[in-house]
C-alpha positions in Angstrom: 178.3 140.3 75.7 178.1 144.0 75.2 174.8 145.8 75.3 175.0 146.6 71.5 175.5 143.0 70.8 172.5 141.8 72.7 169.8 143.2 70.4 171.1 141.6 67.2 171.4 138.3 69.0 167.8 138.5 70.2 166.6 139.4 66.7 168.5 136.5 65.3 167.0 134.2 67.9 163.5 135.4 67.0 164.2 134.8 63.3 165.4 131.2 63.8 162.9 128.4 64.2 162.7 127.0 67.7 161.9 123.3 67.7 160.7 123.5 71.3 158.4 126.4 70.7 157.1 124.8 67.5 156.4 121.6 69.3 154.5 123.4 72.0 152.4 125.2 69.5 151.1 122.0 67.9 149.8 120.6 71.2 148.2 124.0 71.9 146.4 123.9 68.6 145.4 120.4 69.3 144.1 121.4 72.7 142.1 124.3 71.2 140.7 121.9 68.6 139.7 119.4 71.3 138.0 122.2 73.3 136.2 123.3 70.1 135.0 119.8 69.4 133.9 119.4 73.0 132.0 122.6 72.9 130.2 121.6 69.7 129.3 118.2 71.1 128.0 119.9 74.3 126.0 122.3 72.2 124.5 119.5 70.2 123.7 117.4 73.3 122.2 120.5 75.1 120.1 121.4 72.1 118.8 117.9 71.7 118.2 117.6 75.5 116.2 120.8 75.4 114.2 119.5 72.4 113.5 116.2 74.3 112.4 118.1 77.4 110.2 120.5 75.3 108.5 117.7 73.4 108.0 115.3 76.4 104.4 114.3 76.9 102.9 116.4 79.7 99.8 114.3 79.9 100.9 110.7 80.1 98.3 108.0 80.8 98.7 105.3 83.4 95.8 103.1 84.3 94.3 102.7 87.7 95.3 99.1 88.7 92.7 98.7 91.4 90.2 100.8 93.3 91.2 99.6 96.8 91.4 96.4 98.8 88.9 94.4 100.9 88.9 91.6 103.4 87.2 88.4 102.4 85.4 86.3 104.9 88.3 83.9 105.2 90.6 86.8 106.2 92.5 87.0 102.8 92.9 90.4 101.2 91.5 90.9 97.7 91.4 93.6 95.1 88.5 96.0 94.5 88.2 96.3 90.7 89.4 99.6 89.3 86.6 102.2 88.8 84.1 99.9 90.6 84.0 101.6 94.0 83.4 99.4 97.0 80.9 99.9 99.8 82.4 98.7 103.1 80.8 97.8 106.4 81.4 100.8 108.7 84.9 101.1 110.2 86.2 98.3 108.2 87.5 97.0 104.8 84.9 94.3 104.7 82.4 94.6 101.8 78.9 95.5 102.7 77.8 92.7 100.4 79.2 90.2 102.9 77.2 91.6 105.8 75.2 88.3 106.2 78.4 86.2 106.6 79.2 85.7 110.3 82.9 85.4 109.6 82.9 88.7 107.6 81.0 90.4 110.4 83.6 89.2 112.9 86.4 90.7 110.8 84.6 94.0 110.5 84.0 94.1 114.2 87.7 93.3 114.8 88.7 96.3 112.6 86.3 98.6 114.4 87.6 97.5 117.8 91.1 98.1 116.6 90.3 101.7 115.5 88.5 102.3 118.8 91.5 101.1 120.8 93.6 103.9 119.4 93.2 107.5 118.5 92.0 109.1 115.3 93.9 112.3 114.4 91.5 114.8 112.9 88.4 113.3 114.5 85.5 115.8 114.2 87.2 117.7 111.3 87.1 117.3 107.5 90.0 115.0 107.8 88.3 112.3 109.9 87.2 110.2 107.0 90.6 110.5 105.2 92.5 109.4 108.3 90.2 106.6 109.1 90.4 105.3 105.6 94.2 105.5 105.6 94.5 103.7 108.9 92.2 100.9 107.7 94.2 100.4 104.6 97.4 100.3 106.6 95.8 97.7 109.0 94.5 95.6 106.1 97.9 95.6 104.3 100.0 94.7 107.3 100.5 91.0 108.0 97.9 90.2 105.4 96.9 86.9 103.9 96.6 86.7 100.1 95.8 84.2 97.4 98.0 83.3 94.5 98.6 80.2 92.3 99.9 78.4 95.4 96.8 79.0 97.4 96.2 81.2 100.4 99.5 82.5 101.8 100.1 84.7 104.9 102.6 87.4 105.2 105.0 87.4 108.2 103.8 89.2 111.3 104.4 93.0 110.9 105.0 92.8 107.1 103.6 96.1 106.0 103.5 95.8 102.2 103.6 98.9 100.1 100.5 98.1 98.0 98.4 95.2 96.9 99.3 94.9 93.2 101.9 92.2 92.7 104.8 94.6 91.9 104.1 96.5 95.2 103.3 93.5 97.4 106.7 93.8 99.1 108.1 95.5 102.2 110.3 98.5 101.8 112.2 99.4 105.0 111.4 103.1 104.2 107.7 102.6 103.8 107.5 100.3 106.8 109.3 102.9 108.9 106.6 105.5 108.1 103.8 102.9 108.7 105.3 102.1 112.1 105.4 105.8 113.0 101.8 106.3 112.0 100.7 103.3 114.0 102.5 104.4 117.1 101.1 108.0 116.8 97.6 106.6 116.7 97.9 104.5 119.8 98.9 101.2 118.3 102.5 100.8 119.7 102.5 97.0 119.6 101.6 97.0 115.9 104.3 99.6 115.3 106.9 97.4 117.1 105.8 94.4 115.0 106.3 96.3 111.8 109.8 97.3 112.8 110.3 93.8 114.1 109.8 92.5 110.6 112.5 94.9 109.3 114.8 93.8 112.1 114.4 90.2 111.2 115.3 90.7 107.5 118.3 93.0 108.3 121.7 91.5 107.4 124.2 90.7 110.2 126.3 93.8 109.2 123.3 96.0 109.6 122.5 96.6 105.9 119.2 96.5 104.0 118.1 95.6 100.5 115.7 97.8 98.7 112.7 95.6 99.4 111.7 92.2 100.8 109.1 89.4 100.2 106.2 89.7 102.6 106.9 86.2 104.1 110.4 87.3 105.1 112.0 84.6 102.9 114.3 86.9 101.0 114.2 89.6 98.3 112.2 89.5 95.0 114.9 90.7 92.7 118.5 92.0 92.4 117.8 95.7 93.1 120.5 95.5 95.8 121.4 97.6 98.8 119.5 100.8 99.6 121.1 102.8 102.4 118.3 105.2 103.2 116.5 102.3 105.0 119.0 102.5 107.8 118.2 106.2 108.5 114.5 105.7 108.2 114.3 102.8 110.7 116.3 104.7 113.2 114.1 107.7 112.9 111.0 105.5 113.1 112.3 103.5 116.1 112.9 106.7 118.1 109.5 108.1 117.0 107.8 104.9 118.1 109.5 104.7 121.5 108.7 108.4 122.1 105.0 107.7 121.9 105.1 105.0 124.6 104.5 106.7 127.9 104.4 103.7 130.2 108.1 103.0 131.3 107.6 99.3 131.5 106.1 99.1 128.0 108.7 101.4 126.7 111.6 99.2 128.0 109.9 96.2 126.5 109.6 97.9 123.1 113.3 99.0 123.3 114.4 95.5 124.0 112.5 94.3 120.9 114.0 97.1 118.8 117.5 97.2 120.2 119.1 94.8 117.7 117.7 96.8 114.8 118.9 100.1 116.3 122.4 98.8 117.2 123.1 97.1 113.9 121.9 100.1 112.0 124.0 102.6 113.9 127.1 100.4 113.8 126.6 100.0 110.0 126.4 103.8 109.5 129.4 104.5 111.7 131.4 102.1 109.5 130.1 103.6 106.2 130.9 107.2 107.3 134.1 106.5 109.2 136.4 108.4 106.8 136.3 112.2 106.5 134.2 114.0 105.3 132.0 111.3 106.7 129.6 111.0 103.8 128.2 107.6 102.9 128.9 105.9 99.5 126.4 106.3 96.7 123.2 104.2 96.9 119.8 104.1 95.3 117.2 106.1 97.2 113.5 106.8 97.0 113.8 107.3 93.2 114.5 103.5 93.0 117.3 103.8 90.5 120.9 102.8 90.6 123.3 105.6 91.5 126.9 106.3 90.9 126.9 109.6 92.7 125.7 110.4 96.3 122.2 111.8 96.4 120.7 114.0 99.1 117.9 111.4 99.2 120.4 108.9 100.7 122.4 111.2 103.1 119.5 113.2 104.5 117.7 110.1 106.1 121.0 108.9 107.5 121.5 112.3 109.2 118.0 112.1 110.7 118.5 108.5 111.8 121.8 109.2 113.6 120.5 112.2 115.4 117.4 110.3 116.6 119.6 107.3 117.6 121.7 109.6 119.7 118.6 110.8 121.6 117.3 107.2 121.8 120.5 106.0 123.4 120.6 109.0 125.8 117.1 108.2 127.0 118.1 104.6 127.4 121.0 105.4 129.6 123.7 104.5 127.1 126.0 107.5 127.2 128.9 105.9 125.2 126.6 104.9 122.3 124.8 108.2 122.5 128.0 110.1 122.2 129.3 108.1 119.2 126.0 108.6 117.3 125.8 112.3 118.2 129.4 112.9 117.1 129.0 111.2 113.8 125.7 113.0 113.3 127.4 116.4 113.8 130.1 115.5 111.4 127.6 114.3 108.8 125.5 117.5 109.3 128.6 119.6 108.6 129.4 117.5 105.5 125.8 117.8 104.1 125.8 121.5 104.6 129.3 122.0 103.0 128.6 119.6 100.1 124.9 120.3 99.2 124.1 123.8 100.5 126.2 125.8 97.9 123.9 124.7 95.1 120.7 125.0 97.1 120.4 121.4 98.3 120.0 119.8 94.8 119.7 116.1 94.3 123.4 115.8 93.5 126.0 118.1 94.8 127.0 120.7 92.1 123.8 120.2 90.3 122.5 123.8 89.9 122.1 126.5 87.3 119.4 127.7 85.0 119.9 124.9 82.4 119.7 122.1 85.0 116.2 121.0 84.4 116.2 121.6 80.6 119.4 119.6 80.2 118.0 116.6 82.1 119.8 117.4 85.3 117.8 116.7 88.4 117.8 120.0 90.4 116.1 119.8 93.7 113.9 116.9 94.7 111.8 115.8 97.6 114.9 115.1 99.7 114.9 118.8 100.6 111.9 117.9 102.9 114.0 115.3 104.7 116.2 118.1 106.0 113.3 119.6 108.0 111.1 118.5 110.9 109.8 116.0 111.8 113.1 114.4 110.7 115.8 116.9 111.8 116.4 120.5 112.9 116.5 122.5 109.7 120.0 122.9 108.1 120.9 126.5 107.1 119.1 127.3 103.9 117.1 124.0 103.8 113.7 125.5 104.4 114.2 128.0 101.6 115.4 125.2 99.3 112.3 123.1 100.2 109.9 126.0 99.5 111.7 126.6 96.2 111.3 123.0 95.2 107.5 123.2 95.6 107.1 125.3 92.4 109.9 123.4 90.6 108.2 120.0 91.2 104.6 121.1 90.8 102.4 119.1 88.4 99.2 120.2 86.6 96.7 118.3 88.8 98.1 120.0 92.0 100.5 117.6 93.5 104.3 117.3 93.1 106.7 115.0 91.2 109.6 113.1 92.9 111.9 115.9 91.7 112.4 118.9 89.5 114.2 116.8 87.0 111.6 114.0 86.8 110.1 113.4 83.4 107.5 116.0 82.4 104.6 113.6 82.1 102.2 115.7 84.1 101.8 113.1 86.8 101.6 114.0 90.5 103.0 111.4 93.0 101.2 111.1 96.3 104.2 109.8 98.3 106.1 113.0 97.7 102.9 115.2 98.0 102.0 113.7 101.3 105.6 113.9 102.5 105.4 117.6 101.8 102.2 117.9 103.7 103.8 116.2 106.7 106.8 118.5 106.6 104.6 121.6 106.1 102.5 120.5 109.1 105.6 120.0 111.2 107.3 123.2 110.2 104.6 125.8 110.8 103.3 126.0 107.2 99.9 124.8 108.3 97.9 126.3 105.4 100.2 124.7 102.9 99.8 121.3 104.7 96.0 121.6 104.7 96.0 122.5 101.0 97.9 119.3 100.2 95.8 117.2 102.5 92.6 118.5 100.9 94.1 117.8 97.5 94.9 114.2 98.4 91.5 113.7 99.9 89.8 114.9 96.7 91.9 112.7 94.5 91.3 109.3 96.1 89.6 106.5 94.3 85.9 105.9 94.6 86.6 103.4 97.4 88.5 106.0 99.4 92.0 104.7 98.7 95.0 107.0 98.2 96.6 106.1 94.8 100.3 106.3 94.1 99.8 108.7 91.2 97.3 111.3 89.9 97.2 112.1 86.2 97.3 115.6 84.8 93.5 115.5 84.4 93.1 114.7 88.1 92.3 111.0 87.7 93.8 108.5 90.2 96.3 106.1 88.7 98.5 103.1 89.4 98.3 101.2 92.6 95.8 102.1 95.4 96.1 102.2 98.3 99.8 103.0 98.9 101.0 102.5 102.5 103.6 105.2 102.5 101.2 107.9 101.3 98.6 106.6 103.8 101.1 106.8 106.7 102.2 110.3 105.7 98.6 111.5 105.7 98.0 110.1 109.2 101.2 111.8 110.5 100.5 115.1 108.8 97.0 115.4 110.3 98.4 114.4 113.6 101.1 117.1 113.3 98.4 119.7 112.5 96.4 118.5 115.5 99.4 118.7 117.8 100.0 122.3 116.6 96.4 123.3 117.3 95.9 124.0 113.6 92.8 121.9 113.1 
């Protein structure tokens, strides 16, 4: 075709309807319509979410369920009625009102002797009473006997229940791990091994853990299902416990007791993280809710656990196992950094931005603390993320919530607040640790128990004492003492 003939042909082509082009235009219009509808829906949802967040109660009320616990003359644990503070015999959880009972006197003497057999972090400082109270509550709630409609029942040896109210009278592998670490740090290694021994005995053959267990080791109380963070916490705890035992004979004996727990946990994690990028599957974590997406609260404890397991195996003269755990820990560390660091170590990867909290996203949470000592060497940017989370999670009474995206009910949670005190004490932020410890001490019940929650007005609430919070306090004060900061 000549050059002069090309232009008229093009003009004719432009003038003629093109079925293909017309067909393409209709889907394009439909796509634009779809995007417009999606944008409108998003705007409506966002506006409503902002409204819900803005109108949430910031001063919710939760009752105080009990003021503390006490030992009866028959050795069973009983409640102290809420807002009716107990007076105890010195160095015990035996009521002063029972002082004339020889059996009660013997129980009080046993608890005093137990305290004297170990060490008391913070002795001679303003934290002495706080730590003693926390240790006595841990002692009282571990392997305890209790009364119900079936009569007097005894927990299995080493069963460290989370609290004494019925919904907390279970053993969480996570909470038990911190209790064991606190017992070992205060000179009670046999008790610590017994606590981890309970966890060992309820562990499945493939190395997994359920969220929580009945105190008699007979099974689980409900269908909450698997919770992976327990594997990481028990490994961190086992290594921590063994590290406190100086006598080589006693250390070998403890390792023998804990070896099945450690081996099964490591093998389980190696299987779960076998495929690149070596991240575990989603699981519930310390938020105690079902998850479809992987959370930092699951993967951070697993990283800490594998790293501590590698050291444990190396110390035990197991180079093959040490190398396997160390290699997977390194792979997991890289995966955590690459997946969670870009958004500042938020609860979920990719969960960042100025609208995160307003839109009901979860931003950062207390898992940022799990990327720092005493759990692991800080990942790049982790300390900055943790410090940023302090303001994001702050609550009116002075503690913190489980996460920045937690409901705005004004309630401080002592497990997370004391966890932050422990990390601050272990990371050189000693004044910050002391401030949180002072706050916890000031917001105990009248009986001296650390409650799970503190309301916006400063009143203790929910269950008291709580074993995890008590253990964190002991470990935090010990860390300050080790650093020469008391």
